[in-house]
N, C-alpha and C positions, 0 to 999 in steps of 0.2 A: 282764496275761496275755501270755506269750511268742507268738512265731508258731508256735512247735513245739506248744505246749499249744493253740493255737487250731485249728491243722490237724488235732492228734488228737481234739479235740472235734468238729469238723466231719464226720469220718469215722468216728465212734462208731456202734455199733449201739444202738438204742433207741426209744422211745416219745415222740413229739413232741405239743405242744399249739400248734395255729395259730389265732390268734384273728382273725376278720372283725369289727372294731369296728362297722362299718356295719350289720351283720346279727345282732350280739351273738350271734355263733356261734363254737364251737370246734371244729377239727376232730382227731380223736385218731387217730394212725395210726403206723405203724412205718417206719424207715428205716436204710439204712447209712450215708447221707450226708444230714446235714440241709440243707446248702447247697444240694446238687441238689434235695432234695424242695421246700424252701420256694420255690426258683424255678420250679420246674414248677408248684406250685399258684398261685404269682403269675402265670404266663403266662396262666393259665385262668381268671382272675379280675379283674374289673374294680376291684373293692374292694382297699384297701391291706391286706395280710396281716402279723401280727406274730406271731413265735415267742414265746409266753409262757413256755413250759417245755419241758426235754427231760429224760426220764427214761433215764438211761444204763444198758445191761443188759450182761451178760455175754457172752451169745451170741443167734443168732436164736432159739432155742427159748424162752429167757425173756422175749425181747422179745415174742413172738406171745402167750405166757401173760399177760403185764401188760397188752397190747392188749385181749386179750379180757375181763380181769378189769375194767378201766376202762369198755369199753363195756357191760358187764353192769351195774356199779355206775351208771353215767348214763343206763340205757335209757328212765327216765321223761322224761329231758330230750332224747331223740333227736329230730333234725328230719327227718334223711334220711341213712342210710348210715352215714359217720364222722363226719356233722356232728351237734353237740350244742349245745343251749342254753346259753350261758354264765351259768348259774344262780348263785346264791350259794353253794349246796353245792359247785358246780364251782371256783370261786374260791377257798374256803376249802381245798378239797383239794389244789389247786395250791400254795397256801401251805405247807400242811401238808407235802406232799413236800419243799418246798425246806428244811425244818428238820430233816428226817430224813436225816442222813448216809449210812445204807445204802442210801436208794434214789437217791443221787447227782442230784438233779435240777438241771440248770443254767439259769440265767437268762441269755438272750442278749439282753438289751434294750443292753447296752453294748459289745457286741461288733460291730465294724465289719465287713461281707465285703468 
């Protein structure tokens, strides 16, 4: 991945999935800048957080709609606010998004900030 592509991804609008392994919880939220958002969450959390997925969207309207759909879909796994249990269903859904090119979910595991 080129530096230009990395910068474009980091400043994309979309829905993120941030995993707290210690608590087996995922935060589903929206952002315009995933690097800043992840840093902000990490500053307020003693546990290590990992970005496990990012659903790139065309604009903020689409981003809000996707986030709302995901919150509704995983309502049964809700812990508090935007934090959800990292259930088998959620893991499979994130994997499913990764193979659907139209949703353009991005895997940041191998990207160094």
